[in-house]
C-alpha positions in Angstrom: -55.0 -12.6 -89.5 -55.9 -12.2 -85.9 -59.0 -13.5 -84.3 -59.9 -10.8 -81.7 -63.0 -12.0 -79.8 -65.1 -10.7 -76.9 -66.4 -12.9 -74.2 -68.5 -12.3 -71.1 -67.0 -12.9 -67.7 -68.8 -12.8 -64.5 -67.2 -12.7 -61.1 -69.7 -14.6 -59.1 -71.2 -13.7 -55.6 -68.8 -15.9 -53.7 -65.7 -14.2 -55.1 -67.2 -10.6 -54.7 -68.2 -11.4 -51.1 -64.6 -12.4 -50.4 -63.3 -9.2 -52.1 -61.5 -11.1 -54.8 -62.8 -9.1 -57.8 -59.6 -6.9 -57.9 -57.3 -10.0 -57.9 -59.4 -11.8 -60.5 -59.4 -8.7 -62.8 -55.6 -8.5 -62.4 -55.3 -12.1 -63.5 -57.3 -11.3 -66.7 -55.2 -8.2 -67.4 -51.9 -10.0 -66.8 -53.0 -12.7 -69.2 -53.4 -10.2 -72.0 -57.2 -9.5 -71.8 -58.6 -6.0 -72.1 -61.6 -5.2 -70.0 -63.8 -3.4 -72.5 -66.8 -2.9 -70.2 -67.5 -3.6 -66.6 -70.3 -3.2 -64.1 -70.9 -4.3 -60.5 -74.6 -5.2 -60.2 -77.0 -7.3 -58.3 -79.6 -9.1 -60.4 -83.0 -10.5 -59.4 -83.7 -14.2 -59.5 -86.0 -13.7 -62.5 -83.0 -12.1 -64.4 -80.8 -15.0 -63.5 -83.5 -17.4 -64.8 -83.4 -15.5 -68.2 -79.6 -15.5 -68.3 -79.3 -19.3 -67.5 -82.4 -20.2 -69.7 -80.1 -22.6 -71.6 -79.8 -24.7 -68.5 -83.5 -24.6 -67.5 -84.1 -28.4 -68.0 -81.1 -29.3 -65.8 -81.4 -30.3 -62.1 -79.1 -27.6 -60.9 -81.0 -24.7 -62.7 -82.9 -23.4 -59.7 -79.9 -23.4 -57.4 -77.7 -21.8 -60.0 -80.3 -18.9 -60.5 -80.7 -18.5 -56.7 -76.9 -18.4 -56.3 -76.2 -15.9 -59.1 -78.8 -13.5 -57.7 -77.7 -14.0 -54.0 -75.2 -11.1 -54.0 -73.4 -8.5 -56.1 -71.6 -9.7 -59.2 -69.1 -8.1 -61.5 -69.9 -8.5 -65.2 -67.2 -7.7 -67.7 -66.6 -7.8 -71.4 -63.2 -9.2 -72.0 -61.3 -8.9 -75.3 -58.3 -10.7 -76.7 -57.3 -13.0 -79.5 -59.3 -16.2 -79.1 -60.8 -14.7 -75.9 -63.5 -17.4 -75.4 -61.1 -20.3 -75.3 -58.4 -18.4 -73.5 -60.9 -17.4 -70.8 -62.2 -20.9 -70.4 -58.6 -22.2 -70.0 -57.8 -19.4 -67.5 -61.0 -20.2 -65.4 -60.3 -23.9 -65.2 -62.8 -26.8 -64.8 -66.3 -26.1 -63.5 -65.4 -28.2 -60.4 -62.5 -26.4 -58.6 -61.2 -29.8 -57.4 -60.7 -30.9 -61.1 -59.2 -27.5 -62.2 -55.6 -27.2 -63.2 -53.1 -25.4 -60.9 -53.0 -21.6 -61.3 -56.5 -21.4 -62.8 -59.0 -19.0 -61.3 -61.3 -21.7 -60.1 -58.4 -23.8 -58.6 -57.2 -20.7 -56.6 -60.6 -19.2 -55.5 -63.4 -21.6 -56.2 -65.2 -23.1 -53.2 -67.3 -25.8 -54.8 -68.8 -26.8 -58.1 -71.6 -24.2 -57.5 -69.5 -21.5 -55.9 -66.7 -21.6 -58.5 -66.1 -17.8 -58.5 -66.3 -17.1 -62.2 -68.5 -17.6 -65.3 -67.3 -17.3 -68.9 -69.1 -17.7 -72.3 -68.6 -21.1 -74.0 -69.0 -20.2 -77.6 -69.0 -17.1 -79.9 -72.8 -17.3 -80.2 -73.3 -17.5 -76.5 -70.7 -14.7 -75.9 -72.8 -12.4 -78.1 -76.1 -13.3 -76.3 -74.5 -13.0 -72.8 -72.8 -9.7 -73.6 -76.1 -8.3 -75.0 -77.9 -9.5 -71.8 -75.8 -7.3 -69.5 -74.6 -4.5 -71.9 -77.6 -3.8 -74.2 -77.2 -0.3 -75.6 
């Protein structure tokens, strides 16, 4: 029995600003993901605060929200067998310096903050995050 999952992927402002969204989408597609939905948007800081609410007690919360709302982002719903884990492996470690070769963050990430992509970390969060951007 297959375990087809959906996960949220965000191409962050630093990558969109450098016109890397096409290349990053191609990496997902060539790794067997289907892009089910996609939108290029710019969100307000208040929306970023809601999106990252799970991190609101952490010291980096304010900077994270400011950054996510600092420019256009591409939000996508990716689908594949075991999509959540597969996406996290493809993105690489949060800090690009620690990311494995050929991961998105190793190739394109500038810093621990400007690491080019976001992906859901669990089935529960994937559902919450997808609904956040793609509510019917």
